[in-house]
C-alpha positions as CSV (number, residue, x, y, z in Angstrom):
1,X,-14.2,48.8,-3.3
2,X,-17.6,46.7,-2.7
3,X,-17.4,43.7,-0.1
4,X,-18.9,40.6,-1.3
5,X,-21.3,38.6,1.2
6,X,-18.4,36.0,2.2
7,X,-16.1,39.0,3.1
8,X,-18.4,40.5,5.5
9,X,-19.4,36.9,7.0
10,X,-15.8,36.2,7.5
11,X,-15.3,39.8,9.1
12,X,-18.1,39.3,11.3
13,X,-16.9,35.6,12.1
14,X,-13.7,36.9,13.2
15,X,-14.8,39.7,15.2
16,X,-17.2,37.4,17.0
17,X,-14.6,35.1,17.8
18,X,-11.7,37.6,18.6
19,X,-14.6,39.1,21.2
20,X,-15.1,35.6,22.7
21,X,-11.6,35.0,22.9
22,X,-11.0,38.1,24.9
23,X,-13.9,37.4,27.2
24,X,-12.8,34.0,28.0
25,X,-9.1,35.5,28.8
26,X,-10.8,38.1,31.0
27,X,-13.0,35.4,32.9
28,X,-10.1,33.1,33.5
29,X,-7.8,35.8,34.8
30,X,-10.9,36.8,37.6
31,X,-11.1,33.5,38.4
32,X,-7.3,33.0,39.1
33,X,-7.2,36.1,41.2
34,X,-10.4,35.1,43.2
35,X,-8.8,31.8,43.9
36,X,-5.5,33.3,44.6
37,X,-7.2,35.1,47.3
38,X,-8.4,32.3,48.9
39,X,-5.2,31.1,50.2
40,X,-2.7,28.3,49.0
41,X,-4.4,25.5,47.2
42,X,-3.8,22.1,49.3
43,X,-4.3,18.7,48.0
44,X,-7.3,16.9,49.2
45,X,-6.7,14.4,52.2
46,X,-6.2,10.5,51.2
47,X,-9.5,9.8,52.5
48,X,-11.3,12.0,49.9
49,X,-9.6,9.9,47.2
50,X,-10.5,6.5,48.8
51,X,-6.6,6.4,49.6
52,X,-7.3,5.6,53.3
53,X,-4.5,4.3,55.3
54,X,-4.6,0.4,55.3
55,X,-3.4,-1.8,58.6
56,X,0.1,-3.4,57.8
57,X,0.0,-6.9,57.0
58,X,2.4,-9.1,58.8
59,X,4.5,-11.6,57.0
60,X,5.7,-14.8,58.3
61,X,9.4,-15.2,57.6
62,X,10.8,-18.7,58.0
63,X,14.0,-19.3,60.5
64,X,16.2,-20.7,58.3
65,X,15.5,-17.8,55.7
66,X,16.2,-15.1,58.2
67,X,19.6,-16.7,59.4
68,X,21.2,-16.3,55.9
69,X,23.9,-13.5,55.9
70,X,23.4,-10.9,53.5
71,X,25.4,-10.7,50.4
72,X,28.3,-8.4,50.2
C-alpha cells in the first residue's frame, strides 16, 4: 500500500516528538539523581529573600486600657 507524503510527514513528526520526549525524561531523571546526591535541599535563609528580621516595635498602651478586666 503506497503512503502519501502527508502520512510520511506525520510519521516523521511522531518519531521526532517521541524521541524528544524520551530525551527530556532521561535528562530529568539524571538531574534529579544528581541533585539528590548533593544532600537534602534546604530553604534559603530569610536574608536571601529580603525578609531579614526587623526589630520589634514598642507599642504604648494607655493605663486605663491596661486595667480593663478580661472578658470571660
